C-alpha positions in Angstrom: 71.1 -16.9 -13.1 67.7 -15.7 -12.0 68.2 -12.6 -9.8 65.7 -10.5 -7.9 66.2 -7.1 -6.4 64.3 -5.9 -3.4 64.4 -2.4 -1.9 63.8 -1.6 1.7 63.6 1.7 3.4 66.8 2.1 5.3 66.0 5.1 7.4 64.6 8.6 7.2 66.0 11.9 6.1 69.0 12.9 4.0 71.2 9.9 5.0 68.7 7.4 3.6 68.1 9.2 0.3 71.8 9.8 -0.1 72.6 6.1 0.1 69.7 5.2 -2.2 70.8 7.9 -4.7 74.3 6.6 -4.6 73.2 3.0 -5.1 70.8 3.9 -8.0 73.6 5.9 -9.7 76.2 3.2 -9.3 73.9 0.6 -10.7 72.6 2.6 -13.6 68.9 2.8 -12.7 66.4 5.1 -14.4 64.1 6.7 -11.9 60.7 8.2 -12.8 59.4 11.1 -10.7 55.8 12.4 -10.8 55.7 16.2 -11.1 52.7 18.0 -12.6 54.1 21.5 -13.0 54.8 24.5 -10.8 54.2 24.1 -7.0 50.6 25.5 -7.1 49.5 23.0 -9.7 51.5 20.0 -8.5 50.4 20.4 -4.9 46.8 20.6 -5.9 47.0 17.1 -7.5 50.0 15.4 -5.8 49.6 15.1 -2.1 50.9 12.6 0.5 48.9 10.6 3.0 48.7 13.7 5.3 47.3 15.8 2.4 50.5 17.8 2.1 51.8 18.8 -1.3 54.8 16.9 -2.7 56.5 19.6 -4.8 59.3 20.4 -2.3 60.0 16.7 -1.7 60.2 16.0 -5.5 62.6 19.0 -6.0 64.8 17.7 -3.2 64.8 14.2 -4.7 65.9 15.8 -8.1 68.8 17.5 -6.4 70.0 14.2 -4.8 69.6 12.3 -8.1 71.6 14.9 -10.0 74.3 14.9 -7.3 74.8 11.2 -7.7 74.4 11.2 -11.5 71.2 9.1 -11.5 69.3 9.1 -14.7 65.7 10.2 -14.1 62.6 11.4 -16.1 59.6 13.3 -15.1 56.1 11.8 -15.4 53.4 14.5 -15.8 49.7 14.6 -16.1 48.5 17.4 -18.4 45.3 19.2 -17.4 43.6 22.4 -18.6 45.3 24.3 -15.9 
């Protein structure tokens, strides 16, 4: 059988991420998160479309992933900083 999986944003906020975390954990997904170090360094390089740093959002995502036993890894860019 040839299966395809598509993901769609369900909503905003905690409820949406809670469901997605549960789904990812139940289905044994491995999630990669981009984090380039402490807040000061990460937020200098990793910003969203509004130019806001992403450190807090990434840390919140890690907490949800841990709560729902989702396997994850951290993808990091190493700089001279």
